N, C-alpha and C positions, 0 to 999 in steps of 0.2 A: 357367718356363712349365709347365703341366700337359701331360703326354704320355700318350697311350693307344697301346699296342702290341697289334696283333691278328696272330696267326701261324697260318698254315695249312700243312699238309703234314708233312714229315719231321722227324725228331729233329734233323737238322742245322739246319734253319730255326729250330727252337726254341732251339738252343744259340746261334745267331747273334743272334736277337732278344734273348735274355737278356743277352748280352755288350754289345750296343748299349744296351739299357736301363740296364744297370749304369753304363756310361760316361756316359750322359746324367744319371743321378741324381748321379753324382760331380761333374758340372759345375754342379749346383745346381737342376736341373729336378726336378719331382715327378711321380709317377704319378697319373693321374686316378683318383679313387675311383669305385666302381661307382655308376652313375646320374648322375655328375657330367659335365658337358660339358667336353671337353678343348680346349686351345688348338691342339694339333697331334695328329693321328691318323696312325699309321703302320701300314700293312697289308703284311705280309711274305707273299707269295703262293707257291703251288705251281702246277706246270703239268704234272704227270706224265701226266694224261689229260684228255679233254674234260670229264669230270665235275669234275675239279679246277678247270679254268678256269671252269666254271659256278658252282661254290661261291665262287670268288674274286669273281666279278661280284656274286653275291648279297650277299657280305660287304661289298663296297664300298658298295652301295646302303644296306645296313643301318647301317653306320657313319656314312654321310652323314646319314641320317634322324635318328640319335641325337645327332649333333654338327653341326647345321646351320651353325654359324659357324666351325668349326675349319678349319685348313689340313689338307688330306687328301693324304698322300703314299703312293703305292703303289710297292712295290719287290718284289724276289724273282724267281723263275723266270718267272712269267707276265709280269712287267714287262720282263724281258730279252728274251723271245721275241716278245711282242706289245705293244710300247709304244704304237704308234699306236692299237690297238684299245682299250686302257685309256684313252688320252687322250680318246677320244670319249665316254666315260661321263660323264654330267653330274655335276658336283660334284668331280671329281678335279682337284687343283691341280698336282701334280707327279708325274712318273713317273721313278723312279731305277733304273738297271740294277744288276746284281749287284755290280759293282765300286764303283759310286757309293754304294751303301747304307752302305758302310764309312766314308764321309766325312760321315755324318749329323750329327756334332757340329759340324763347320764349317758345314754347310749350315743347320742350325737356328740357329747363332749369327748367320749373315747374316740369316735371317728375323727374328730378334728385334731386331737392330739396325735393320732396315728398319721394323718395326712401331713401335719406340720413336721413330724419327725422324718417322714420319707422324702418330702419335697419342700423343705422349709422356705426356700427363696421364691417359690412360684406364687402366682395369683391363685385365688380360691378355686375357680373353676378348673384351672390347669392342674391343680393337685389331684383332681378326681378323673383326669383323662384316662389314667390307668386304674380302672375299677378293681376292687379287692381281688376277685378271682372269677373264674367261670362257674364256680360252685356256689349256689345260693346257700346262705346260712339261715337256719331256722331256730327261733327261740319261742317256744310255745308250751306253757305249763298246763296241766289238766285244770280246766276252768271250774269244774265242780268242787275242786278243793280250795278255791279262792274264797277267802272270807272278807278281804278288804273292799271297801267302797271308795271309789275315786270320784269325787265331786266334779261338777262341770256346769258352767252356764255360758250361753252364747251371747256375745255382745257385738257381733258383726253388724247387726242392724240396730242402730241406736234406739229405734222405736220399740223393738220387740226383743224379749229376752227369753231364751229357753232354759229353764232351771231343772236340772237333773235331781229328782227327789228319790229315785229308787232304781235298782238295776236287777237283772236276773229274773228267773221264774221257776216256781216249784210245781207247776201244773202238769207238764209233760203230756200235752194233748197228742193224740196218736199221729198227727200229720206234721208236727212242728219240731224244728231243730233249735229254736231259740234257747231252751235250757242248756243245750249242748254248746251253744255259741256264746252265751252270756253268763252261764253259771246259775247258782242258787239265788233266790230272792234275798236282797239285802238293802240296807238304807243307812243314811247318816242320822244324827240326832235332829230332832225338830228344831232345837235351838240354833244349830249351825245353818239350817236352811232359812230360817227366819232372818238371821244375820245377813246371809248372802242376798236374800230378796230385798232387804232394806238398803243394802249397799247398791244394788242394781237400780233401785228407784231413786236413791240419792244421786246416782250417776247419770240420771236422765231417762232411764227406761220407763216407758208408759204402759207397756203390756208385758206381763210375765205368763209364760205357758209352762205349766207343770208337766214335766216329761219323765218317762221311765219305760220299763218293759211291762210292768204290771203295777201301776201306781196305786191302785186300790189296796194293794198288799203292803203299803207303807207301814212301817212299825214292827215288822217281823224281827228285825235285828235289835231294836231298842225298846220293845214293849210299849210303844206308842201306837196311835191310831190315826188314820187318814183324816177323819173328821176333826181331830184335834189340830192337825197341821193346817187345814184350811181355815179353821177359826182363828188361829194365830196369825196367818198371812193376811186375813181380812182386817186385822187390827193394826196393821202397819200405818205409818204416816206418809202422806204424800198424795199426789194425783196419779192414780194408776188403776189398771184393771187386770184381772187374772183369768186365764182360761185353763180348764182341766182337759188334758189330752186323753187319749183312749183309756177307758175304765171298764173293767169286766162287769156285766150286768148283775152277777151275784154279789159283787162288792160295792156296786153303786146303790147304796141303801136309800130308803125314803128319807132318812135323817139327813143324808148328804144333799139330796135333791131339795129338801125343804130349806136347808141352810143356804144353799146357793140362791134360792128364790128370794130370800129375805136379806141377803148379804149386801154390803156396801160396794164391794169391789169385784165380785165374781160375775163373769159374763154368763148370760143364759145360752150357753153353747155346750153341747155334750157330743162326745164321740164314743160310741158303744159298739164293741165287737158282737156281731150276731153269728156270722160264719155260715149258718144254715137256718132255713125256716122250717126244717123237718126235724121233729123230735127223734126219729129213727137215725138220721144222719148225725145229729148232735150227740147222741149216745155213742155212735161209732167213733166220732172225733174225740170223745173223752171230755166234752165241754161240761161245765158244772152248773147248768141251768137248763130250763126248758123254754120253748118258744112262748109258753104262757107267761112265765116270769118276765121274759123280755118285753112282751106286750104290756104287762103291768107297769114296768119301769117307764116305758114311753108314755103311757097314758097318764101316769102320775106327773111326769115332767110337763106335759101339755096342760094338765089341770092347774098346776101352780104357776106355770110360766108359758102361757099360750103362744107367746112370740118366740120361744126358744128354737134355736137351730139344732137339729139332731142329725149327726153324721153316723153312718153305720158301716162297719167292716163286713164284707160278704165274700165268701169263697165258693167257687163253682167247680163242679167236676170231680169231687173227691171220690174215692172208691166207696161203693155202696150207695151212691146217689142215683137211685133208679129213676125211671121216668115218673113213677108215682111220687117219689120223694121230691123230685124236681117240680112237679105240678103243685105240691103242697107248699114248697118254698116260694114259688112265684106268687101264689095266691096270698100267702102270709105277708110278703114284702109289700104287695100292692095295697094291702089293708092297713098298713101302718102310716101314721101321720109324721113321717120322717122327711128330712130335707135333702139328703144326698147319700149316695152309696159309694163306698170305696171298694171296688171289685178286684179280687185276686183270682187268678185261674190256678187251680191245683196242679202242682208238679211233684212227682215222686222224689222224696228226700231220703238219702241214705240214713240208716240207723234210726228210722222211725217205726213205731209199732204198726202203723197202717199197712206197711209192706208185708207184714206177717199175716194179715187177715185175708181169709178166703172170701173176697167180695167182688161184686161186679165192677169191672173197670170201664170207666167212661172214655170213649175214644177221643183223641185230641181234637178232632174237628168239632165234635159235639161239645167239648169243653169250651172251645172258642165261640160256638154259636150261643151257648148259655151265657157266656160272659157278655156278648153283645146285647142279649135280652135285658140283663140287669143294668147295663150302661144306659140303655134306652129308658128304662124305668127311672133311673137316677136323674137323667136329664129332664124328664117330665116333672118329677117331684121338685127339683130345684127351681125350675121355671114357675111352677105353681106356688112355691114358697115365696119367691120374689114378688109375684103378682099380688099375693095376699097382703103384702106389706107395702104396697104403693100408697103413699100418703101417711105412712106410719112415722111418728116422731122418734128419732133415734140419735145416739151420740156416736159420731165417727171419729176415729183416730187417723189423721192424715199421715201418709208415708212420704218418703223422700223421692221415690222413683218418679220419673217424668217421661211421658210418651205422647207424642203428637200434641204438645202444649197442655196436656192434662196431668193432674196428680190423682192418686187413688188412695182409698182407705177402706177400712171395714167397720161396720157398725158393731155394737155389742153382740148382736145376734148374727154376726158373720155375713152380712149383706155387703157386697162390694159396690162402692159408689165412686163417682169421679167429679171433679170440678176443674175449672181453669187453674193452671199451676200458679201457686202463690208461695214463695219461699218462706214467708213468715208463718204459714200454717203447718209447716213440717213438724211432726212430733207434737201436735197439739190436738186436743179434743174440741169438737164442735157439734152443737145440737143442730140437726137438720131434719128435713122432711124427706123421706125416701122417695125419689122421683120414679116415674114410670120407667120400666126396663125396655131396652131396645130388643 
């Protein structure tokens, strides 16, 4: 059968979709070509904000319009949190929870057997002209009861590989639904991840990005530790580099930072969630650190890796973010030698503790204004980081994409550079001098 995958949200979702697609292709199914109507459409959703939910719904409608006869399956975080809401959308045939999506192979086998039994002499697409029924079917188990870890790594881009090292979260911050969508913190063995990473490198991957919900919590299921994992990954054979995705500041220890600074393969690139620069708001949010600890982490990174790129997650407009707290927040962000901000605007999420708190509510327009302020600060900091590195010797990994006769790549400290397209450079490292930025 022809399968179409549509993925929204985080790198973890993309890694999981890639792994599922690979397994389906190995079973004999094929990916639908662009413009071709698929037999089965699978949408892997995100639900980090109300905006994400809205994009999910838009995508569901779009995919249905483009594939009017296909079986439409919706899975992912939005499906786990709001299965009934999705089931009411016209054209959705099945809603599968987070755990159920990892049984897609068996599920699709059953669909194919049913289609063959009902209309055995028809072509594949014709078999699904009469979709199952007008009633959407939901299969969604309680995610907090799930103990299984389902591994995944993305190989859609031969240059870059997203390796899933951890899933779920035990933190239950007051504004966040991720523990409800992803379940408890869990991970596979270090040995299995080392094997997967070596296989990816042997298969041509030059860059591995360690992905998860709370990767610093790696080892909770196996009694191991994140520092042990990165040491083992640094000892693999081959020409490669590794980036650490988002890691909580309370889990990003000086030991980890120092190891990255002296490692052979880890890039001087960190992404650290801050969420607020006000200790008052951090306490309301249920975060497990203070702004002082965050500043210490950033200072230590810059001490041992002056050229490191530091990305920061920031949220604006949460309940309790008074004008005074907001002023503290902006002043703190401006004081940090970070490279880029990833800004989220707070939206009320059902079943979160913040909704039960008697706190000042920030109006929507003010949330939008504050978001624009942080986006402007981010643009300035990124421009400043690039200017500081003009003339800096770095190693770039060239990618396959081509635009206007140019090819692009990123240095180890995440500076994007370009050069005239040369097919022989694709997926290779090259030492360069960072040019002036336009």
